[in-house]
N, C-alpha and C positions, 0 to 999 in steps of 0.2 A: 504494500500500500504506500502510495506517495504521500509524504507529509511536507508541510511548508512552515515549520517552526522557525523563528528567527534565531540568529546567533545569540541574541540577548536572552531569549526564552530558554535556550538550551543550556544556559549557565546554571539554571535551576536543576539540581540532580533528579528531582521527581519528574520534571518535564523531559529530561534527557532519557530517563528510563522508559517513560511512556512512549517516547518517540521510537525507541528500539522495539518495543512491543508492537506498536502500530505498523512499523515498516516490515515486520515479519509476517503480517497477515496478507494472504493472497486472494481474499474474497471467495474462497472455494465453497463455503456454505456447509461443509461437513458437520460443523458444530450444531447446526439446526436440528440434525437428526437425533442428537442425544441431549438437547436442552429441554428440561422438564417444563419450563414456563412456555416455551414455544409450542410444545406438544399440547399443553392445556389451553393456551390462548390463541394460538395460530397467528400471532402478529409478528411480523419480521422485526419490529423494534423490541420485542420481548425475546429475541434470540441473541446470542453472543455477537453475531455479525452486525445486527442492528444496533446493539448497544455500543459497539466499537465505533460505528459511524457517528453516533450521538456524542460520545466522549471526545472523539477526534475534533469534531466541529466546535465543541465547547472549549477545549484546551487550546487549540490552534488560534482561535479568535480571542483567547484570553478574556472570555466573557463570564459573567455570573451565570450559574445554573438557572434554567427556567423550569417551569412546572412540568412540561412535557418530558424533558430529560430526567428530572427527578423521579417521575412516576415509573419510568421504565428501568432506571437503575435500581430503585427501591424494590422492584419486582424480581430482581436477580437474586437467586438463592446462594450464590457463591458455592455451588456444589462442585464446580470445576470439572464437570463431565466433559465440557468443551476442550479442556486442556488435554484430557486423555485421548480425545478423538482427533484433535488437530494434527494434520500431517506436517505442518510448518513450524510447530513448536511455539505457537503464540502463548506467551505467559499472561493469560487473561487476568489472573489473580492480582498481579501487581498493577495492572491497568485499572481494574474496577476499584481497587483500594484507593488509588490516586483520585479517581473520579469522586468517590464518596467523601474523601477529605476536602476536595474542592467544593462539593455541594455543601458540606457542613460550614465552610467558611463564607460562602457567597450567597446562599439561599436561605430566606426566612420562611420557615414552614408555618402553617396555620397554628394557632395557639394550642389547640388540643394535642396536635402531634408533638409540638415542642415539649409540652408538659409530660406527655406519655414517654417520650424518649429519655427525657431527663430523669424521670422516675425509675425507668428500667436500669439506666446507667448507675443510679444510686442504690439500687437494691440487689440486682442479680449477682454482681461480682463479690458481694459481701455475705458470707454464709449466715451469720447471725441475723442480719437484716432480712435476708431471704426467708429464713425460718419463720420470723415474725409475720412476714407477708403471706406465707403459705398458710399459717394458722388463720389469718384474717380471711384469706380466700376460701378456706374450708367452711368458715362460718357464713360467708356470703354466697356460696355455691347455690343454695336453694332459691336465691333471689336473682339468679343470672338473667332470667327472662325480663327483669326490670331495667337491665342495663341499656342505655341508649345507643351504644356503639358496639359493633361486632367484635372489635378488638378487646374490649373489656369483658365481653362474654367469653371470648376465647381464653383469656387469662384465668377466669374462674373455672372454666371447664378443664384446663390443663393441670390445675393444682391437684396433687395426690390426695387420696382420701385419708391417708395416714402419713404424718410427718415422722420420719425415723428419729430415734434417739441420737444424741450427740455421741460421736466416737472419739475417745481419747487418743486413738491411734493417729489422729491428725495433728496432735501437738508436736512441737519440735522435740525430737529424740532419735535414738539409734537402736535399731533392732538387729541383734546378732544372728548370724546364720545358725541353723539347727545343727549342722555338722561342719565339715571342712569348708572354709571360706574360699569361694571361687571368684567373687567380684564384689565391689563396693558400689552401690548405686544410690542416687537421690530419687525419691518418689515425689512426683508432683501430685498433691492431693486435690487440687482444683478448687473451685468456688461453688458453683451451682450443685455439683455432684455431692459436696459435703452436706448440703441441705436436703437434697432429694433422695440420695441413696448412699448410706454409709457402708453398706455391705461390700461394695466394689473395692474400696481401698483396703478394707480388712482382709478380703480374700487375696488381694494382690500381695500384701505384706506376708501373709502366711505362705503363699505359693513361692515367692522369691526366697524366703528364708529356708523353706524346705529343701530347695535345690542349690543352696550354697551362697546366697547373696546376703551381704550386710546391707540393710536398708536404712537410709538416713532421711529423716523429715527435717529439712533445713530451716533454721531460724530466719524469719523475714520473708519467706516465700508466700505468695498469694495468687490472685487471679492472673492468668496468662496475658490478659488484655484483649482477648479475641472479641468479647461481647461489645466493648466500646470501639474497638478497631473497625468492626464491620458497620458501625454507625458513623464512621468518618471522624471520630473524636481522637485525633492523633496524639494530642498532648496527654490525654488520660491513658491511652493504650501504651504509649511509650513509658510513662511513669510506672505503670504496673509491670511492664516487661523489665524495666531497669531494676526494680526490686528483686525480681527473680534472678536476673543475671548476677547481681551482687551476692545474693544468698547462695547460689550454687557454686559460684567461683570461689567463695570463701571455703566451702567444703572441698572443692577441687584442689585448692592451694594448700589446704591443711593436710589431708590424708589421701587425696586423690579420688577421682570418680571414674568408673568405667562407663557409666551411662546416667542420663537423667531419664528416668522411666515415666512414661505418660500413659495412663489407661483411659483417657478421654480423647478420642482421635481429633476432635475439633481443636482442642488445646495443642495437640501434637503438631498439627499443620502450622499453627501460629508460632510455636516455639522453634520449630525447624526453620522458620523464616526470620528469626531475630537477627541473624547475620546481615540480611538485606535491610531490615528496618533500621539498624544502627550503623550502616556501612560508612556514613559520613559523620559520625559522632565520636566522642571520646571513648565510648564503650565498644567501639567497633571490634577490637581484637577479642575482648571477653565475650561479646555477643556471638561472634563467629565460633568460638570455642563451645559455647552452650549449644548452639545449633548443631555442631558436630556430635556432641554428647547425647542430644535428644533422641530418644528411641521409643517407639510404641512398645507396650508390654509384650506383644507377640514377637517382635524382633528379638527382645532379650530372652524370652523363653525358648526360642529356636536355638539359641547358643547354649542354653543350660541342659539340653538333651533330656527332656522329660521321658520317663519310661513308657513303653507301650502298654496299653490297658486291654483287658479282655472285652469282647463285644458286650454291650450293655442293653441292646434291644431298645434303645431310645433314639427316636428320630429328632434331629435338631435342624430347624430351618435357619440358615445363617443369613443375616441381613448385613450387607456390606455398607458401612457408613461411607458417605461421599468423601468426607475428610480423610478417611483411611485409604480408600481405593483410588481416588482421584488426587486428593491433596498430597498424600504421601506415597502413592503408588505401591501400597501394600495390598496385595490381592489374594495371595494363597496362604500366608502364614497362619491366620486364625483357623481356617478350614483344616489345614494340615495338622495343627495341634489337636483340634477336636477329634479328628479321625484317629489320630495316634492314641488318644485317650480312650477310644472304643465307642465313640458315638457315631451313629449314622448321620451323615451331613448331607442336606439337600439345599438347593438354592432356588429362589423364586424366578419366574420369568422376568426379563429386563432388570437384572440385578444392578445395572449401572445407574438406574434412575433414582432420584432422591425421594425420601419419604415425606419431605415437606417440613421437617423440623428446622434445620439450618440456623442454629443459635436462637435468635429472637424472631425469626421469620414467621413461625406459626402463631406468634402473638401480634405481629405487625401486618401480616398478609393472611388472615385466617381463611378467607374463601379459597384462595389458590392452594394454600397448605392443606385444607381439608380434602380437596380433590386428589392431591398427591398421596395423602395418607390413605384414603379409601382404596386407591389403586394398589398401593404397596401392601396393605393388609390383605386385599383380595388375592394377590399373587402369592403371598406367604401362606395363607390358609389353604390355598389350592394344593399345597404340598402335604397336607394332612400332618403337620408336625406335632410332636408331643410338647416341644419347647421351641421358642424362638431365641436366638442368641445374637447379640450385637456388641460392638466395641465402643459405643458412644452413648452417654447418658441422655442426650437430647433425642436421639433416635428411639431409645428405649421408652422414654416418656411419650413420645409421639405415637409410636406403634401400639404401645400398651394401652393407650386410651381408646383404641379402636378394635380390640380383639380380646377374646376370653382365653386365648392360648397364653400361658405364662411366658414372660420375656425376662431374660437374665443376661448379665454381662458374660462374655466368653470366658473371662478369667474366673468367674464364679464356678462355672462348670468344670474347668480344669483343676481348680482347687478341690472341688468335691471328688473328682475322679482320682485324685492322687492323695487322698487321706484327710481332706478338710471336711467341714460340716456341710450338710445339705443347704443349698442357698435358701435363705429365709423366704424368698418369693415362692418357693416350691413346697413350703410346709403344708402338709395335708393334701398334697397333690400326688396323683398317680398318672402314669401315661394314659392318654385317651380321655382325660377329663376336659380338655379344651374343646372348643366348638368350631372346628374348621368348616369353612363354607363348602369345600369340595373334598370328598374322600376318594382314595384310590383302591379301596378294598383291602388295604394292608391291615393285618391284625396287630393290635397294640399288645405289648408285653410289659411285664413288671419286673424284669431282671434288675436286681439292685446294683447300685454303683459298687464296684470293688474297691476296697481301701487298702 
């Protein structure tokens, strides 16, 4: 794609990077085939190619964002399926991130939207505040029909019926390995996940320790910054990221780290991009080091050589989170690990398509999100699974709100299969208790997990 940025504009590192991304696009349109919003809406401007044209026009002309551009950029999930599909290597993520930052600086949203986005930015990244908000939403759920805006109704609907107890495992501390030490890792405990599901971090710590990892919960670590980053709030996202970089580098410089383990794939995509985010700042070297250390839990477990388990007669439908398969290009590791542990693993049709969660997307764009969720649930249930597994808390909340089939994190199943407790989400459950929309005649079994 030909661009016409001036030399003066190109002195801005963000413009220079967007120029590189734009010039790599060849207008082929392959991205439209895998873009969820284009498939739902059928509007070229709601495809990556259409958004690229809008962003190019806005940035080249150095003009404030207008309502039309904002509407179509806001509708982007940042699922990054287009990056997996693109034959030209267009790094759409960096381009749309720049566009959102430009929108945040130059466009004044309607008052309700400004208040809503400000509120989400002040609640979701902070576990204690989020817990209080969840309790309030639980009380307000019966009155959702009175809400004047679909987004407010969506927020009440997405709140879990039960807020989990606080886990002390999230406090700064070090967990020694059960046997011989094979590596030392820092675990990112996340923000929203700490309020929504404390079982995931607990299972991750048990599993890593069982197979030789010393697990450190670093002092000063917090939200990865992704939630506000995707709102275009650069200063806030960079401040959150900087705290993490300093916390993990303190551990790396003291006793060394073999990895920064992340069990929420949305966070993983962002942390792995810290090197780019801080490339022109004083933290550049440390940020690059953290990005190199960042690893999804499945990447680390592949190195720890989990033992093979006997067949368990339990069918697991694996949902591939977009941030894992597209953002981090990790496609097989979770499935390989589940199969090795003895589970029967199946995948839904069109596994590359987003479930509609996408951080705060299901709260900000509830109508589009609901259509994507319905399709994803339908394709998962068509596999008649006993359990649905995923590697991202947002996906788990989104899909779980639309199905009776229990959904758990991949790491919870692996922990269970190798000696850990049964995932709390499965208490009182036996295979076949879910209500899949379509069955394939397969007989459910109740072979227990071997420990």
